N, C-alpha and C positions, 0 to 999 in steps of 0.2 A: 308058343308066343316068344315074339326076341323082346330083348329089353330095351328101352329107351334111357334115356340122361333124365329125363321128366322120374320115370320109375325110379330112377335113385336120387331123385330129391332134386334136382337143377333144373328148372324152366326157364330154359331161353327164351321163349317168346315175354315173359315178363321182364327180363334185361332189356328187349330190345324196345318194350315199352315205355319201359324206366328212361331210357334215352330220350327218346321222345317228349317224356314229361318234363325233363330237367333241361331242354334247351332254351326255355324263354327263361328260367332263371339265370342261366349262362350268361344270356345275352344281356343281360341287365349291368354283367360286370366288364364288357367289353374295355379291352385301352386301344389307341390307334396302332401299338406296336405288334399287337396279334397278328401272325400270319395264318397260322390253323389251329384249332382249339377240339374244342368236344366232338368227338367221333370218330376221332384219327388215331394211329399207334402212339402219335408221340404230340405235344403242343410244340409248336413254333413262335416264338418271337424274339424281335431284333431288340436290343439294346435301344432305348430312350435317347433322343437327341440331345446333346445339352453338356456331356461327359468327354472328358480329356482320355481319362485313365479308367474306365467303369470298372470296376471290383464288384463280383458277384458272392453277393451274402446268400446263406442257405439256412432254412430251418426245418424242423419237425418236430411235432408232440401229438399227444394225442388228449381225451378229453377224460379218461379215467373214469372212478367210480361214479363220477358225477351222473354217468349213463345211467344206473342202477333206477336212479329218481326219476328221470324220462320212462323206465319201462314202469314204475308202479305208478306215476301218474296220467302215463297214454300221451306225454305232453312230448313232440318231437321236433318242434318248430326253433326251439333257442337253442339245442347244444352244438347246432352248426356253427354258430357264432361263437361259441367257446373253441371251439377247435379250429377256428382260423385265426382267434385274437390269443393264444396260447404260441403260434407258431409267430405272427405279424408284429406282435409287441417284441419277440425276442430279435428279430430283423432290424427292427427300427432302432433298437440300443444302440447298434453298429454305427448309426446316424444313415442307414440304406432305405429307401424306398419301394417297401414290397410292390411287386411289378405282378407275380402270377404266384397261383396258388392250385394246388391238385390234391384232392380227396381219395381216402382209401376206405370202401364201407362195406364190412363182411358180416353176413348173417346167415342164420339155418338154411330160410328157405326165404326167398325174396320176397317182400309186398312192395308193389309200386308205389302203391299211395302213403304207406309210411316211409318209404324210403325218400319219396320228392319232398316232403315234410321236412326231414332232415336236409337234403341237398340245398332247400328253398333258404334253410337258416344257414346253409355252409356260404351261397350266393351272396345274404344280406351279410354278412360279414366279411365277403371280399367288398362291397360294397360301402362298408364301412373305412376298409383299410385303403382301398383305391387301387385294389389289385384285380387282375382278371381268374376267373375260374376257369381254367384253361383246360384242364382235363382231370381223370380220377380212375377209378378201379372199382368195380362192384364185383363182389365175390361170395357166392352161394356155398358154402358148407355146413351139408347136411350131417346132423350128428355131432357136430363140431360145437354149436352153441345152442341153446334151451329156448322154446318155443319162440318168442317174437325178438329175443335178444339180437343185438348188433356192436360190434365195435367201430370205432374210429382213427383213422390216423392222417393227418393233413402235411405238408411240404411246401412250405414258402421258398422262392427266390426271388430277392433284391438285389437291386443296384446301389451303389456309392461312390464319390468321385474319392481316387486314392490317399490325394492329400486332407480330405475332411473325415476322414474314419475317426470314428469315436473308440477309443479303447480305453479309458481312463489314464492315460498320461499327459493328460492337462488338468488334471484334479490337483489342486493345490491346498496347503493349509489356509484355513481362515476361509473355504468355499462354503456356500449354505446347502444342504439339501432340503431340497423342496419335495414333498412329498403330494402326489397325485391322489384323490379319494378312488377308492375302488369300490365297485356297486353291490359288493360283497364277497363271499367265498372265492370268486371267481371260478377256477377249476382246480382246486388243492384242498386236502384236507378233507374229504369227503368221506373218506373210512372211517375217519372219528367221528364225524358229526352224525354219521348213521347211526353209529354206536350210545353216542350220547341220547339222540331222542329216540333211538328203537322202534318202537311199533306206533311213537307218536311221531315220526319223521313226517308223515305227510300232512301235519298239521303247520309246518313250517315250510311247506313244497316252495310257496311263491318267494319267500326269502332266499332260500337253498338252490331255486332254479335259475334266478335273476343272472343273464346271461354277462359273461364276462366284458370289462370296458375295451374296446379297442383304443387305444392311445396314439395310432399311426399318425393320423393328422393334426392332432395336437403336438406330439411330438416334432413332425418336420415342420409345422409352423414356429414352433421353438425358435427350431436351427436355423430358420432360414432370418429371424426377428432379431436374434440374441446369440450371445456370445456361451453356447451352451459346452459346459465341460465334461460332461459325460448323463447317462440315462442307465438308472437299473430296472429292469423287471422284474416285480417281488410273486412269484410262486412259489414251487417247494422249498421249503427251507426258510420262506418269510424274509424279515428284514434281514436278520440274523446271517442268514445262509447265501442271500443275495446281491446285497450292497456291497460286499466286500469286493465282490466279482469287477468292481469299476473304479477300486482303489489303488492307487500305485503301493509301493512296498514300503513300510516304517508310516505308515496312515491308518487314520483310525475315521470312523465316523461315531460322532458322540450326539444323540436321539434324547430329545426329553419327551416323557411321556405325557399324555394327557391328548393329543390328536382326537379329532371328531371319529368316529366309526359305527357302521350301521349296527342296529341291535342284535342282530344275529348272532354278533361275535359275544357281546355281553351275555345273552341267552347261554350258549355255548359253554363259557367259564362258569357260569353259575350253577348252570344243570349237571355238566360234566364234572364239576369242583378240577378244573384242568387248572395247573400253576400256570402263572403268567410266563414265565419264560418257555413253557411247551408250547403255550398258545402263540408266541411271537416262532418259534418254530416252525409249527404248524401251518398257521394260517398268513395271509397277508396282514388282517388287523386293521384294515381300512387304508390302506396305501399300497393300491395296485403296482403305480411306477414313479420312479425318483429322478430328481433329476438334480445334477451340482453344476451350480454356476456362479460368480462373484457376487459378494453382498449387493452390489451397485444395481444388477441385474434383477432383482429379487423381485420388486415391487413390479417392473414392468412385464414380469414371466406369471405374476397372480393375475393383473389387468387383462393379460392378453389370452389367459384360459379362462377367465372368468366369462369374457366377451364368446367365447366359445362354448360355454356351457359346461367346462369343466372346474370343479373344486380342486383348490389347491393349499396347502397352509405348509409355511418354513416348518419344518421336525429338528433340525441338527445341521451342526457343522463338521467340517472335517478339521483334524488337529494331526499335527507330526507324532510320532510313536518311536523314537531311536532306540533302536535294539529290538524292536519287533519284528518277529518274523512275520506271518502271514496277515494282512491288512485284516482290521475287525471292525463290530460293530459294539459299543458300549449304548447302554439305552438307561439313562438315569431318571 
């Protein structure tokens, strides 16, 4: 008897079925610039009108071990939002508008209903970010993953006017750091969180699986209305590891403790006996995005964000630090 690809664990018919299942989800994300998307060998899109010197901004990321919770709970409809968020939130930091997103979904054996739930979440993330799910790749890798496990990677393309790129060079001493509230851990620190909670991790699944906040439309609205000096996406490394990336040399951000944070962080800190400095290096601790702007613009920024349903609060200021090698964050 001759062998087939299915005998080796790869079901091409299931892959074809998945393509048909995801087409309605992808259609929800379409932008007018898209020329060809799902189903072709490559996604085609043209630069949106209104740019004189368009610069492409690209980003890529994954979801990490947060996926372990999806496997344990059987809840797969939100990790796709996390996947999109991690890339589009990075791209918007440069002042760019995300316009196209692609995903990579790899698993041991393709199960179209499960994969559809994941990609439905990816489409929802793209809707929240205002970009098109233009394509992706699904890979069946028998014996590489176990059971129903899978892995995800995402790739985002954005565009920004060259003269309006945000790179931290406009940040000045006296600027205020405005923190935008996170929805929880987002997609960082899950190896430590699972170690802390151990067998009780499922008791905290709702808080731990809360999808990453997508800040794209809020950031772009701020950029259009106010003179934003910089954004900083707070991911792995927390505030000390990410905020300095948008500060000029010989400057530091001095932050004041005491901003509000979701209860899951207090629980982690107490149950795991995690030192405050370790908390700040590992988790976002309630701040998913920072905006740096002049003091005169802070009240307007807070009001604009509040009207959009995004909680924000001033958490510190930028200072000069003569002789300082690399920019840093000081938390008092």
